[in-house]
C-alpha positions in Angstrom: 0.1 0.1 -0.1 1.3 3.4 -0.8 -0.9 5.5 1.3 -2.7 5.1 5.0 -5.4 6.6 6.9 -6.2 6.7 10.4 -9.8 7.4 11.0 -10.4 8.7 14.9 -14.2 8.3 15.7 -15.6 10.1 18.9 -18.2 8.2 19.7 -21.0 9.1 22.6 -20.1 7.2 26.2 -19.9 3.7 25.6 -21.2 4.4 21.9 -18.0 1.9 20.1 -20.2 -1.5 20.8 -23.4 0.3 19.8 -21.7 1.6 16.6 -19.7 -1.4 15.4 -21.9 -2.6 12.7 -22.7 0.5 11.2 -18.7 0.9 11.0 -18.1 -2.6 9.3 -20.8 -2.3 6.8 -19.7 1.5 5.8 -16.4 0.1 5.3 -17.0 -3.0 3.5 -18.7 -0.5 1.4 -16.1 1.9 0.3 -12.6 1.8 -1.1 -9.7 0.8 0.2 -8.5 -1.8 2.3 -9.1 -2.2 6.4 -6.1 -3.5 8.3 -7.3 -2.7 11.9 -10.3 -1.5 13.5 -10.0 -0.6 17.5 -11.9 0.9 20.1 -9.9 2.7 22.6 -8.9 1.1 26.8 -6.4 3.4 27.9 -5.7 7.0 26.6 -8.5 9.1 25.1 -11.6 7.1 25.9 -14.8 6.9 23.9 -13.1 6.4 20.2 -13.1 4.0 17.9 -9.6 4.1 15.1 -9.9 2.5 11.7 -6.5 2.1 9.6 -7.0 1.8 5.7 -4.7 1.9 3.1 -5.2 2.8 -0.5 -3.3 2.1 -3.4 -3.7 5.8 -4.8 -4.3 9.1 -3.5 -7.2 9.3 -5.7 -9.0 6.5 -4.2 -7.8 7.9 -1.1 -9.4 11.3 -1.6 -12.7 9.5 -3.2 -13.2 7.6 0.0 -13.0 11.1 1.8 -15.4 12.5 -0.9 -17.8 9.7 0.1 -18.0 10.6 3.8 -18.4 14.3 3.6 -21.0 14.1 1.2 -23.1 11.2 3.6 -25.9 11.8 5.7 -24.9 9.1 7.8 -21.1 9.2 8.7 -19.4 6.0 8.8 -22.9 4.2 9.3 -23.3 5.1 13.0 -24.5 9.0 12.9 -26.1 8.4 16.2 -23.5 7.6 18.2 -20.8 9.4 16.3 -19.9 12.7 17.8 -16.9 13.7 15.7 -14.2 12.3 13.9 -10.8 12.9 12.4 -8.9 11.6 9.8 -5.2 11.5 9.2 -3.2 10.4 6.0 -0.1 8.8 6.0 3.0 7.3 3.8 4.4 4.0 5.1 7.9 5.1 6.0 10.5 4.0 3.3 11.8 0.4 4.6 8.6 -0.6 6.1 6.8 -4.0 4.5 3.2 -4.8 4.3 0.8 -4.7 6.9 0.6 -8.2 8.4 -2.6 -8.8 9.3 -4.2 -11.9 11.6 -3.9 -12.8 15.4 -1.2 -10.3 16.8 -2.7 -8.3 19.6 -4.7 -8.2 21.2 -3.2 -5.5 22.7 -2.2 -2.8 20.7 -0.2 0.6 20.5 -1.0 3.3 18.6 1.7 5.9 19.2 1.8 9.5 17.6 5.2 11.6 17.6 5.3 15.2 16.5 8.8 15.7 14.8 10.7 18.7 14.2 10.0 20.8 10.9 13.1 18.8 9.5 13.0 15.7 11.4 11.1 13.3 8.7 14.8 11.9 7.1 16.3 11.9 9.6 14.5 10.4 12.3 13.5 7.8 9.0 17.4 7.1 8.2 17.4 6.2 12.5 14.7 4.6 12.5 15.7 1.9 9.3 19.1 1.4 11.6 17.5 0.4 14.7 14.2 -1.1 13.9 15.2 -4.4 13.1 16.8 -4.9 16.4 13.8 -3.1 18.1 11.8 -5.9 16.1 13.9 -8.8 18.1 11.3 -7.6 21.5 8.1 -7.0 19.3 6.9 -6.8 16.1 6.0 -2.8 14.6 2.9 -3.6 12.3 3.3 0.0 10.5 5.3 3.1 10.9 4.1 5.7 8.6 4.8 9.9 8.4 2.0 12.3 8.1 0.9 13.7 5.1 -1.4 16.7 6.5 -1.1 18.6 9.4 1.8 18.9 12.0 4.6 16.9 10.9 4.6 13.5 12.9 5.4 9.7 13.2 2.6 7.4 14.0 3.1 3.8 14.7 1.1 0.8 15.5 2.5 -1.9 18.0 1.1 -5.5 18.6 1.6 -7.0 21.7 -0.2 -10.1 23.6 -0.4 -8.5 27.2 0.3 -5.1 28.8 3.1 -6.9 30.8 4.5 -8.1 27.4 4.2 -4.4 26.1 6.0 -3.7 29.4 8.8 -6.2 29.1 9.9 -5.7 25.6 10.0 -1.8 25.9 12.0 -2.2 29.1 14.2 -4.5 27.7 14.9 -3.1 24.7 15.5 0.7 26.6 18.1 -2.0 28.8 19.9 -3.6 26.3 20.5 0.0 24.3 18.8 -1.2 21.3 16.0 1.2 21.7 14.9 4.2 21.2 17.2 4.7 17.6 20.6 6.5 18.4 19.8 9.9 18.1 16.5 9.4 17.2 15.1 11.5 19.8 17.3 14.8 18.7 14.3 15.1 16.0 11.2 15.3 17.9 9.5 17.6 20.0 8.2 16.9 23.6 4.3 16.2 22.0 3.6 12.5 22.1 0.6 10.6 22.6 0.0 6.7 23.2 -3.3 4.8 23.1 -4.2 1.7 24.3 -6.6 0.0 21.8 -8.5 -3.5 21.4 -9.3 -5.1 18.4 -13.5 -4.8 17.2 -14.6 -8.0 15.7 -14.3 -7.0 12.1 -10.7 -5.8 12.4 -7.8 -7.6 10.4 -5.5 -7.0 12.9 -6.9 -9.1 16.0 
């Protein structure tokens, strides 16, 4: 996939469950490939996240047009309070997303980069990520195409304990974060723990 997007759906309290069927139908009727569908468990609550991929920018923009003109966006207007869509390209060295049962705990992690930080960050990640993968895999790492410069990643774990172990050990061993990588980031960082909805290809 050449392009990705993450749709963040803000729902009414406990709205994710009620919205699930409508969201599933909405995605099935549209363009692109669904990779992940999650609801927030730790972080900003009452949110649903959709990770979709597109072969072309035209396909991605066509799906945005469908959404803009819809009288029932994402098929769940009654549960939907707001939505935001962020566009991405994968880091140059990232392979395709491998769907399947890799979770069920997923971390959606996003960093604001310095205004000229993309290429240095990508270079340092390319050197360091193979060693980090020995502790746990990264489903995808992407850079933003709209809004402020940012780096967003999706990390699956079998449990929160596994996440803590992988992160702690990789740092202790000196294999993460990428050497010099934080120099190109700002302090604005977010992390959300999310669990897959029933129709999510990443489980």
